[in-house]
C-alpha positions in Angstrom: 16.7 -148.4 179.5 16.6 -145.3 178.0 14.9 -145.1 174.7 17.7 -142.9 173.1 20.4 -145.4 174.2 21.9 -146.9 171.2 21.4 -150.9 170.8 24.4 -153.0 172.0 27.1 -154.0 169.2 26.3 -150.8 167.2 29.6 -149.1 166.2 27.5 -146.2 164.6 24.4 -144.4 165.6 21.2 -146.2 164.1 19.9 -142.6 163.1 22.7 -142.7 160.4 22.1 -146.1 158.9 19.6 -146.0 155.6 17.4 -149.1 155.9 16.1 -150.7 152.5 14.2 -153.8 152.0 17.2 -156.2 151.9 20.0 -154.6 153.6 21.2 -151.5 155.6 23.8 -149.0 154.3 25.9 -146.2 155.9 26.4 -143.1 154.4 30.3 -142.2 155.1 31.2 -138.7 155.2 33.9 -137.0 153.4 36.4 -137.0 156.2 36.0 -140.9 157.0 36.7 -141.8 153.3 39.4 -139.5 152.2 42.9 -140.7 152.3 45.4 -137.7 153.1 48.9 -138.4 152.3 51.0 -136.3 154.6 54.7 -136.4 156.1 52.9 -136.5 159.4 51.4 -139.9 159.2 55.0 -141.4 159.1 57.3 -141.8 162.3 60.4 -140.1 162.7 62.4 -142.7 161.7 60.9 -143.2 158.5 61.1 -139.5 157.7 64.8 -139.7 158.3 65.1 -142.4 156.1 63.3 -140.9 153.3 65.4 -137.8 153.5 68.7 -139.9 153.6 67.6 -141.6 150.7 67.1 -138.3 148.8 70.8 -137.5 149.7 72.2 -140.8 148.7 70.4 -140.7 145.3 71.9 -137.4 144.8 75.3 -138.4 145.7 75.0 -141.6 143.4 73.8 -139.9 140.0 76.6 -137.5 140.7 79.1 -140.2 141.1 78.0 -142.6 138.3 77.6 -139.7 136.0 81.0 -137.6 136.5 84.4 -139.2 135.3 86.4 -138.4 138.4 86.6 -141.5 140.4 90.4 -141.8 139.9 93.3 -139.3 138.5 96.9 -138.6 138.1 99.0 -135.8 138.3 102.2 -134.9 136.7 104.2 -131.3 137.4 101.3 -130.3 139.6 98.7 -130.5 136.9 96.2 -133.1 136.4 97.4 -135.3 133.5 94.2 -137.8 133.5 91.1 -138.7 135.0 88.5 -141.1 134.6 85.0 -142.4 135.9 82.8 -145.2 135.2 82.0 -144.3 131.5 84.5 -142.1 130.6 88.6 -141.5 130.8 90.1 -138.3 129.9 93.9 -137.6 129.5 95.9 -134.4 128.7 98.1 -134.3 125.6 101.4 -133.0 126.3 102.1 -131.1 123.1 98.9 -128.8 122.9 97.9 -129.3 126.3 94.3 -130.4 125.5 92.2 -133.0 127.2 91.1 -136.1 125.0 88.0 -138.0 126.5 86.7 -141.2 125.4 85.8 -145.0 126.7 87.8 -146.9 128.8 90.1 -148.6 126.2 90.6 -145.1 124.3 94.3 -145.2 124.8 94.8 -148.7 126.2 97.3 -150.8 124.8 94.7 -154.0 125.3 91.6 -153.2 123.5 88.3 -153.9 125.0 86.8 -153.2 128.5 87.9 -155.5 131.3 85.7 -157.5 133.5 86.0 -155.4 136.6 85.1 -152.3 134.7 82.1 -153.8 133.0 80.9 -155.1 136.6 81.5 -151.4 137.8 79.3 -150.0 134.7 76.5 -152.9 135.2 76.3 -152.2 139.3 76.2 -148.4 138.3 73.4 -148.9 136.3 71.4 -151.3 138.6 71.9 -148.7 141.6 70.0 -146.1 139.8 67.4 -148.3 138.3 66.8 -149.4 142.1 66.9 -146.3 143.6 63.6 -144.9 141.8 61.4 -147.5 143.1 63.2 -147.6 146.5 62.3 -143.7 146.9 58.7 -144.2 145.6 58.0 -147.4 147.9 59.8 -145.3 150.8 57.6 -142.1 150.3 54.4 -144.2 149.9 55.0 -146.2 152.9 55.9 -143.3 155.0 53.3 -140.7 153.8 50.2 -143.1 153.8 48.0 -142.7 156.6 47.9 -146.8 157.1 51.1 -147.7 155.5 51.9 -149.8 158.4 49.0 -152.1 157.3 51.0 -153.0 154.2 53.4 -155.6 155.6 54.6 -156.7 152.2 55.3 -153.3 151.2 57.5 -153.1 154.4 59.5 -155.9 153.4 59.9 -154.6 150.0 60.7 -151.1 151.3 63.6 -152.7 153.6 64.9 -154.8 150.6 65.1 -151.9 148.4 66.7 -149.5 150.8 69.4 -152.3 151.5 70.2 -153.0 148.1 70.7 -149.2 147.3 73.3 -149.2 150.1 75.2 -152.7 149.1 75.4 -151.6 145.1 77.4 -148.5 145.8 79.8 -150.1 148.6 80.0 -153.1 146.0 81.2 -150.7 143.2 83.9 -149.1 145.3 85.3 -152.2 146.4 85.3 -153.7 142.7 86.7 -150.2 141.3 89.6 -150.0 143.7 90.5 -153.8 143.6 90.5 -154.0 139.8 91.9 -150.8 138.6 95.5 -151.1 137.7 96.5 -147.9 139.2 100.0 -146.8 138.6 99.9 -149.0 135.4 97.0 -147.1 134.0 98.7 -144.0 132.7 102.2 -144.5 133.8 104.0 -141.2 134.2 107.3 -141.4 132.0 109.7 -139.5 134.4 109.4 -138.3 137.9 110.5 -134.5 138.4 112.1 -134.1 141.9 110.8 -130.3 141.8 107.0 -131.3 141.8 104.9 -133.4 144.1 103.8 -136.2 141.1 101.6 -138.9 141.9 100.3 -141.3 138.9 97.1 -142.5 140.9 94.9 -140.9 143.4 91.1 -141.5 144.0 89.1 -138.5 143.2 85.8 -137.1 144.5 83.3 -139.2 142.8 84.8 -142.3 144.5 84.2 -140.6 147.8 80.6 -139.5 146.7 79.9 -143.3 146.1 81.1 -144.5 149.4 79.2 -141.5 151.3 76.0 -142.7 149.2 76.7 -146.2 150.4 76.8 -145.3 154.3 74.1 -142.9 153.7 71.6 -145.9 152.4 72.7 -148.3 155.1 71.8 -145.8 157.8 68.6 -145.5 156.4 68.2 -149.1 156.2 69.0 -149.2 159.9 66.4 -146.4 160.7 64.0 -148.7 158.9 64.7 -151.6 160.8 64.7 -149.6 164.0 61.2 -148.5 163.3 60.2 -151.8 162.3 61.3 -153.0 165.7 59.6 -150.3 167.7 56.2 -150.8 165.6 53.5 -153.1 167.1 53.7 -156.1 164.2 
C-alpha cells in the first residue's frame, strides 16, 4: 500500500488534523462552518407556500382592518357599511357618514356574541400569521431545515390555522349577521335598485385569504410526502 494513502476510517486527510498531547482537533474552514440562508435551499413547494402565505397575510390585514364586510344601498347610493371593528351609516339630512362601534345605532346596546367571536378570531389570525411567516421562512431558507422535524410539524400546524381561522370568520359573520334587519330601508323606490344587505370586498378578501393559506398548507403536505423522512 502506498505511504500517502489515508488510513481506513478517516473522513478527512490526516494532514489537516492538529494533534495535541490528549486529543486531536480538526481546523474547519469558513465555508464548512458558515450557515447560508437562501431561497435556493428550499424546495419548489416550500417556496410557493411562502409566497402564498405572504399574499394571504396581506389579504387578511386588509380584510380585518377595513369596515367593508357588508353594505346596504338605497337610491343607488351606499347607505351603510360595516366591518369587524366599525359600522358607518349615511345620514339623510346632511348626507354625511357617521362611524362608530357595532352598537352605535343599534336599538339593543352591546356587541352580540357572533360579532365578538369574529373580532376575536380576527385578532387571533393576525397574531398567528406572524410566527407562521417567520417559521415558514426559516424552514424554507435554512440549509438544513429538513433536519428540524419538530419545526416542520409546527410549520404545518401554523399554516393550517392561518387558513382555518379566516374561513371560520366568514362562516360566523354570514350566519350571525341580522342582514336585512341591521339597517332596514324605510321604503323601496321602484326607480332604484335598492338592496338593504350585500357582502362587500373585505368579505371576499377573507375568503381568498383562507383559500390561499389552505393551498399553502397542501403544498407543505406535498413537500413532506415527497421528502425522505
